[in-house]
C-alpha positions as CSV (number, residue, x, y, z in Angstrom):
1,M,0.0,0.0,0.0
2,P,2.4,2.7,-1.2
3,A,2.0,6.2,-0.1
4,K,2.0,9.3,-2.3
5,P,5.7,10.1,-2.7
6,L,7.3,13.3,-1.5
7,A,9.4,14.8,-4.3
8,A,13.1,14.5,-3.9
9,A,15.4,17.4,-4.3
10,P,16.6,17.9,-7.9
11,G,19.9,16.4,-8.9
12,P,21.4,13.3,-10.4
13,S,20.7,9.9,-8.8
14,V,23.4,8.3,-6.7
15,A,24.8,5.1,-8.3
16,P,25.8,2.2,-6.1
17,V,29.5,2.2,-5.4
18,A,31.8,0.0,-3.4
19,A,33.5,2.8,-1.7
20,D,33.2,6.6,-1.4
21,L,35.1,8.9,-3.7
22,P,38.8,9.0,-2.6
23,P,40.4,12.5,-2.2
24,P,42.2,13.6,-5.3
25,A,45.8,12.4,-5.5
26,E,47.0,15.8,-6.7
27,G,45.6,17.6,-3.7
28,T,45.3,21.0,-5.6
29,P,42.9,23.4,-4.1
30,D,40.5,23.3,-7.1
31,A,40.6,19.5,-7.2
32,L,39.9,19.4,-3.4
33,R,36.9,21.8,-3.8
34,L,35.4,19.7,-6.6
35,W,35.9,16.5,-4.6
36,L,34.3,18.0,-1.5
37,S,31.3,19.5,-3.3
38,T,30.7,16.2,-5.1
39,R,30.8,14.3,-1.8
40,F,28.5,16.8,-0.1
41,H,26.0,16.7,-3.0
42,K,25.9,12.9,-3.1
43,A,25.3,12.6,0.6
44,R,22.5,15.2,0.6
45,Q,20.9,13.8,-2.5
46,R,20.9,10.3,-1.0
47,T,18.8,11.5,2.0
48,A,16.4,13.2,-0.4
49,E,16.0,9.9,-2.3
50,L,15.4,8.0,0.8
51,V,12.4,10.1,1.7
52,A,11.0,10.3,-1.8
53,P,8.8,7.2,-1.3
54,L,7.2,8.7,1.8
55,G,4.0,10.8,1.9
56,V,3.9,14.0,4.0
57,E,1.9,12.2,6.6
58,D,4.6,9.5,6.9
59,L,7.2,12.2,7.7
60,M,5.6,13.0,11.0
61,V,5.2,9.6,12.5
62,Q,7.3,8.7,15.5
63,S,6.7,5.2,16.9
64,L,9.7,4.9,19.3
65,P,10.4,7.1,22.3
66,D,14.1,7.3,21.4
67,G,13.4,7.5,17.6
68,A,12.5,10.5,15.5
69,P,10.2,11.3,12.6
70,A,11.7,11.4,9.1
71,K,11.0,15.1,8.9
72,W,13.2,15.7,12.0
73,H,16.1,13.7,10.4
74,L,15.8,15.9,7.3
75,A,15.9,19.1,9.3
76,H,18.4,17.9,11.9
77,T,21.1,17.0,9.4
78,T,20.6,20.4,7.8
79,W,20.9,22.1,11.1
80,F,24.2,20.4,11.6
81,F,25.7,21.9,8.5
82,E,24.2,25.3,9.3
83,S,25.5,25.4,12.9
84,T,28.9,23.6,12.3
85,V,29.9,24.8,8.9
86,L,28.0,27.9,7.8
87,E,27.6,30.1,10.9
88,P,31.2,29.8,12.0
89,C,32.8,29.9,8.6
90,A,30.6,31.7,6.0
91,S,31.0,35.4,6.3
92,G,27.7,37.2,5.9
93,Y,25.6,34.0,6.1
94,R,22.1,34.6,7.4
95,T,20.5,31.9,9.5
96,F,17.4,30.4,7.7
97,D,15.3,30.6,10.9
98,P,16.7,31.0,14.4
99,V,13.7,28.9,15.8
100,F,15.0,25.9,13.9
101,H,18.0,25.8,16.2
102,Q,15.8,24.8,19.1
103,L,13.5,22.5,17.1
104,F,16.2,20.5,15.3
105,T,19.3,20.6,17.5
106,A,21.0,17.4,18.7
107,L,19.0,15.5,21.4
108,D,21.6,16.0,24.1
109,D,22.8,18.8,26.3
110,R,25.9,19.8,24.3
111,F,24.0,22.4,22.3
112,G,21.9,24.0,25.0
113,Q,18.1,23.5,25.3
114,H,16.5,21.0,23.1
115,L,13.0,19.4,22.8
116,P,12.4,16.1,24.5
117,A,12.5,13.3,22.0
118,P,8.8,12.3,22.4
119,V,7.8,15.9,21.6
120,L,9.2,15.6,18.1
121,R,6.1,13.8,16.8
122,L,4.1,17.0,17.6
123,L,6.0,19.2,15.1
124,S,3.4,19.5,12.4
125,R,5.0,22.9,11.7
126,P,7.3,23.7,10.1
127,T,5.7,21.8,7.2
128,A,7.6,19.3,5.1
129,A,7.8,21.8,2.3
130,E,9.4,24.4,4.6
131,V,11.9,21.7,5.8
132,M,12.8,21.0,2.2
133,R,13.3,24.7,1.5
134,Y,15.5,24.8,4.6
135,R,17.6,22.0,3.0
136,D,17.8,23.8,-0.3
137,H,18.9,27.0,1.4
138,V,21.7,25.3,3.4
139,N,22.7,23.1,0.4
140,G,23.2,26.2,-1.8
141,A,25.1,28.1,0.9
142,V,27.5,25.2,1.6
143,L,28.2,24.7,-2.0
144,H,28.9,28.4,-2.4
145,L,31.2,28.4,0.6
146,I,33.1,25.4,-0.8
147,D,33.5,27.2,-4.1
148,Q,34.8,30.3,-2.4
149,I,37.1,28.8,0.3
150,P,40.4,30.6,0.5
151,E,43.3,28.2,0.3
152,E,44.5,29.0,3.8
153,R,41.1,27.9,5.2
154,L,40.5,24.9,2.9
155,E,41.7,22.3,5.4
156,D,39.6,23.5,8.3
157,I,36.4,24.0,6.4
158,S,36.9,20.7,4.5
159,E,37.1,18.8,7.8
160,R,33.9,20.5,9.0
161,V,32.0,19.6,5.8
162,Q,33.3,16.0,5.9
163,L,32.2,15.7,9.5
164,G,28.8,16.8,8.4
165,I,28.8,14.2,5.7
166,V,29.7,11.5,8.1
167,H,26.9,12.7,10.4
168,E,24.4,12.7,7.5
169,R,25.3,9.2,6.5
170,R,24.7,8.0,10.1
171,H,21.2,9.5,10.0
172,Q,20.3,7.9,6.7
173,E,20.4,4.5,8.4
174,R,18.5,5.8,11.5
175,L,15.9,7.3,9.2
176,L,15.2,3.9,7.5
177,S,15.2,2.1,10.9
178,D,12.6,4.6,12.3
179,V,10.5,4.4,9.1
180,K,10.5,0.6,9.3
181,H,9.3,0.5,12.9
182,A,6.6,3.2,12.2
183,F,5.2,1.2,9.2
184,W,5.3,-2.0,11.2
185,S,3.3,-0.2,14.0
186,N,0.6,0.6,11.5
187,P,-2.0,-2.2,11.4
188,L,-2.1,-1.9,7.6
189,R,1.6,-3.0,7.4
190,P,2.3,-0.6,4.5
191,T,5.2,-0.9,2.2
192,Y,8.1,1.6,2.0
193,E,8.8,0.8,-1.7
194,P,8.4,-2.1,-4.1
195,P,10.9,-4.9,-3.7
196,A,13.8,-5.3,-6.2
197,T,13.7,-8.3,-8.4
198,L,16.6,-10.6,-7.6
199,P,17.6,-14.0,-8.8
200,P,17.4,-16.8,-6.2
201,S,20.6,-18.0,-4.7
202,P,21.5,-21.5,-3.3
203,P,22.0,-21.9,0.5
204,L,25.5,-21.1,1.7
205,E,26.6,-23.8,4.0
206,Q,28.2,-22.8,7.3
207,T,32.0,-23.1,7.4
208,W,34.6,-21.9,9.9
209,V,37.7,-19.8,9.3
210,G,40.6,-20.2,11.7
211,H,42.9,-17.4,12.9
212,A,46.3,-18.2,14.5
213,G,46.0,-15.3,16.9
214,G,49.0,-13.4,18.1
215,V,49.6,-9.6,18.2
216,V,47.5,-7.7,15.7
217,E,46.8,-4.0,15.2
218,V,43.3,-2.6,15.2
219,G,41.7,0.8,15.0
220,R,42.2,3.8,12.7
221,D,45.3,5.9,12.3
222,D,44.4,7.9,9.2
223,P,43.8,11.6,9.7
224,S,40.5,11.8,7.8
225,P,37.4,13.0,9.7
226,G,35.5,10.3,11.5
227,F,34.4,9.1,14.9
228,D,36.9,9.6,17.7
229,H,36.1,6.2,19.3
230,E,37.8,4.4,16.4
231,R,41.2,5.8,17.3
232,P,44.1,5.4,18.1
233,R,45.4,2.4,16.3
234,H,46.9,0.0,18.8
235,A,48.2,-3.6,19.3
236,V,46.1,-6.3,20.9
237,M,47.0,-9.9,21.7
238,L,44.6,-12.6,20.4
239,R,44.4,-16.2,21.3
240,P,43.8,-18.6,18.4
241,F,40.1,-18.7,17.4
242,A,37.8,-19.4,14.5
243,L,35.1,-17.2,13.0
244,A,31.9,-18.5,11.3
245,G,32.0,-18.2,7.6
246,R,28.6,-16.5,7.4
247,P,26.0,-15.0,9.8
248,V,23.4,-17.2,11.5
249,T,20.4,-17.7,9.3
250,C,16.7,-17.4,10.1
251,G,16.3,-21.2,9.7
252,E,19.1,-21.8,12.3
253,Y,17.6,-19.3,14.7
254,L,14.2,-20.9,14.2
255,E,15.7,-24.2,15.6
256,F,16.7,-22.3,18.7
257,M,13.1,-21.1,19.1
258,Q,11.6,-24.5,18.4
259,D,14.0,-26.0,21.1
260,G,12.4,-23.6,23.6
261,G,15.4,-21.2,23.6
262,Y,13.2,-18.3,24.8
263,A,12.0,-20.5,27.8
264,K,15.5,-21.7,28.9
265,P,17.0,-19.4,31.5
266,T,20.2,-21.4,31.3
267,C,20.8,-19.9,27.9
268,W,20.5,-16.3,29.1
269,L,22.4,-13.8,31.1
270,G,20.4,-12.6,34.1
271,D,19.7,-9.1,32.7
272,G,18.8,-10.7,29.3
273,W,16.4,-13.1,30.9
274,E,14.7,-10.3,32.8
275,A,14.5,-8.2,29.6
276,A,13.1,-11.1,27.6
277,R,10.4,-11.7,30.2
278,A,9.5,-8.0,30.6
279,E,9.2,-7.4,26.9
280,D,7.7,-10.9,26.2
281,W,10.3,-11.7,23.5
282,Q,9.3,-14.9,21.7
283,S,11.0,-14.3,18.4
284,P,13.1,-11.6,16.6
285,L,11.4,-8.3,16.1
286,Y,9.1,-8.1,13.0
287,W,8.5,-11.9,13.0
288,E,4.8,-12.8,12.9
289,W,3.0,-16.2,12.9
290,R,0.4,-16.0,10.1
291,E,-1.6,-18.6,8.3
292,G,0.4,-21.5,9.7
293,G,3.8,-20.1,9.1
294,W,6.3,-17.5,10.0
295,Q,6.3,-14.2,8.1
296,V,8.6,-11.2,8.6
297,F,7.8,-7.5,8.1
298,T,10.3,-5.7,5.8
299,L,10.5,-2.3,4.2
300,Y,8.7,-4.1,1.3
301,G,5.9,-5.2,3.5
302,M,5.1,-8.7,4.9
303,R,6.7,-11.7,3.3
304,P,7.3,-15.4,4.1
305,L,10.3,-16.0,6.2
306,D,13.3,-17.1,4.1
307,P,15.2,-19.7,6.2
308,H,18.5,-18.9,4.3
309,E,18.7,-15.2,4.9
310,P,20.6,-13.8,8.0
311,V,18.4,-13.5,11.0
312,C,17.9,-9.8,11.8
313,H,16.5,-7.5,14.5
314,V,17.8,-9.5,17.5
315,S,19.1,-7.8,20.6
316,W,22.5,-8.5,22.0
317,Y,20.9,-10.6,24.8
318,E,19.2,-12.8,22.1
319,A,22.4,-13.1,20.1
320,D,24.3,-14.1,23.3
321,A,21.6,-16.6,24.3
322,Y,21.7,-18.2,20.8
323,A,25.5,-18.5,20.9
324,R,25.3,-20.2,24.3
325,W,22.6,-22.6,23.0
326,A,24.7,-23.4,20.0
327,G,27.8,-24.1,22.2
328,K,29.7,-21.2,20.7
329,R,30.2,-17.5,21.6
330,L,30.1,-14.1,20.1
331,P,33.4,-12.8,18.6
332,D,35.5,-10.2,20.4
333,E,35.5,-7.0,18.3
334,S,39.3,-7.3,17.8
335,E,38.9,-10.8,16.5
336,W,36.3,-9.6,14.0
337,E,38.5,-6.7,12.8
338,A,41.6,-8.9,12.5
339,V,39.7,-11.2,10.1
340,A,37.9,-8.3,8.2
341,A,41.1,-6.3,7.7
342,C,42.0,-8.4,4.6
343,K,38.6,-8.4,3.1
344,E,37.0,-6.1,0.5
345,C,34.4,-3.7,1.9
346,I,31.7,-4.8,-0.4
347,G,28.3,-6.3,0.3
348,N,24.6,-5.7,0.5
349,L,24.8,-2.1,1.8
350,L,22.6,1.0,1.3
351,G,23.8,1.8,-2.2
352,T,22.7,-1.6,-3.6
353,G,19.1,-0.6,-3.2
354,H,18.1,-3.9,-1.5
355,R,16.8,-2.9,1.9
356,H,16.7,-6.3,3.5
357,P,19.3,-8.9,4.4
358,R,20.0,-11.4,1.6
359,P,21.0,-15.0,1.7
360,G,24.8,-15.5,1.6
361,V,26.6,-16.0,-1.7
362,C,30.0,-17.6,-2.1
363,R,31.9,-15.3,-4.5
364,G,34.7,-17.8,-5.1
365,T,37.0,-16.3,-2.5
366,E,37.9,-17.7,0.9
367,G,35.5,-16.9,3.7
368,P,34.2,-15.5,5.8
369,W,31.5,-14.0,3.7
370,Q,29.0,-11.2,4.3
371,L,31.3,-9.4,6.8
372,F,30.1,-6.1,5.3
373,G,26.4,-5.4,4.8
374,D,23.2,-7.3,5.4
375,V,23.3,-7.2,9.2
376,W,25.3,-5.5,11.9
377,E,27.1,-8.3,13.8
378,W,27.0,-8.3,17.6
379,T,30.3,-8.8,19.3
380,R,30.9,-9.7,23.0
381,S,32.8,-6.4,23.5
382,A,31.5,-3.6,25.6
383,F,31.8,-0.2,24.0
384,M,34.9,1.2,25.8
385,P,37.7,3.6,24.8
386,Y,40.7,2.2,23.1
387,P,44.1,2.5,25.0
388,G,45.3,6.0,24.5
389,Y,41.9,7.4,23.6
390,T,41.6,11.2,23.8
391,P,38.2,12.7,23.2
392,V,38.1,15.0,20.1
393,E,36.5,18.3,20.9
394,S,34.3,18.2,17.9
395,D,30.5,18.6,17.8
396,G,29.8,15.5,15.8
397,A,32.6,13.0,16.3
398,Q,32.9,12.9,20.1
399,S,31.5,9.6,21.4
400,G,33.1,9.3,24.8
401,R,29.8,10.2,26.4
402,F,28.3,7.0,25.1
403,M,30.9,4.7,26.6
404,A,28.6,2.9,29.1
405,N,25.8,0.3,28.8
406,R,26.4,-0.3,25.1
407,M,27.8,-3.2,23.1
408,V,29.8,-3.0,19.9
409,V,28.5,-4.1,16.5
410,R,30.6,-4.5,13.4
411,G,30.2,-4.7,9.6
412,G,27.3,-2.6,8.7
413,S,23.8,-3.6,7.4
414,C,21.7,-3.4,4.3
415,V,20.8,0.2,5.2
416,T,24.4,1.3,6.1
417,P,26.1,3.7,3.6
418,F,29.1,2.2,1.8
419,D,31.6,4.6,3.3
420,Y,30.5,3.7,6.9
421,A,31.2,0.0,6.6
422,T,34.9,-0.6,6.9
423,P,37.0,-3.0,9.0
424,T,37.6,-0.3,11.6
425,T,34.1,1.0,11.9
426,R,32.7,0.6,15.5
427,H,29.0,1.1,16.0
428,F,27.5,0.8,19.5
429,L,24.0,-0.1,20.7
430,R,22.2,-0.8,23.9
431,P,22.0,-4.6,24.5
432,T,18.2,-4.5,24.4
433,T,18.1,-2.8,20.9
434,R,16.2,-4.7,18.3
435,T,15.1,-2.0,15.9
436,A,18.6,-1.8,14.3
437,F,19.4,-4.3,11.5
438,T,21.4,-6.5,13.9
439,G,22.3,-10.2,13.4
440,I,24.7,-12.8,14.7
441,R,28.0,-14.3,13.6
442,L,29.5,-17.0,15.9
443,A,33.0,-17.6,17.1
444,E,34.8,-20.2,19.0
445,D,38.2,-20.7,20.7
446,A,40.6,-22.8,18.7
């Protein structure tokens, strides 16, 4: 039941790519300006394309207390560029509307007073059309600023714009996650967009890939803008281990359910057991028993459960319980990165246009497969600072304030932008989170 679409901002479509545009090798000011303006345009255009299937009524829906309406995501990412790039750097820039700074600021106390998250669903005004005009206004001002950057300020302003692009990419995934939950909360179970036609693929058998362990280096050391919690690069000591060749499938998780996994306290950590009982978890989020079989809600609407696709929308507690039931464990994030470091960062990510996990395909290379895309993979690592971590005093990249009560996920999902799925990318979620596109990859000691 598709909705009447909201027109996307004008501009060329963004083609799927395996990696973001690299900076120009020459490094001349004009080449850098062109590279920066192209990256900015592609990121902003992608967000506009993601809301194009939505009607104006869809843009206001907020079904989660800690979620946000799509209209807020559109305006908030625009506010970020206005407050972080234009107001401090563009001489003579006139703020689009000072009231927007209170309406669309970040939902934490770093930027002064902000609206409580549940109030966001009440923002019928400004209208969707006004928000799109806001985006057009800021887009034009940023592109003009990039074109006029004096050479001596190019590095500073470039870092600010790139930080805004990273921030925008992050919100593209959140936007789709929030839309999916909102549509699932609707009794009509509407579709976000028609499904892509894909050829069937044979089941990918589970294999195990051994790693000898030893001293390995993990983390980022490049100077490009990004999240501070991925630095510094440092050495860790790993014991020999093996990593599963592909994620756990829906069919394998169904065996856990049929064996009474949700009713066996011995499989669960204490907090997980309490959460499962309090929330009445009996299956992954979006699974429904209909007409004598399991179906799953997707951004394409309801569909029969495919036993060969990766299980998705499970919490960390569920992932840990499944691993215990299977006699395995979740990987440490350093183990995951050590294996992923030699793999290409390609997979079913946002740019492919397929917004649901796909069954694994062996591409003729040595596993593991599907490390990037399809589902974020829970690790057993708590989200903590790396040795030598120093918070970056930057509005968008500082993550030290989140380093409690969260677990690390790796690899990206089917709604993660390509340039945010790398071997060093660390994402973090509460252990009860199920709305994110999260799945399971097992590990074991050698």
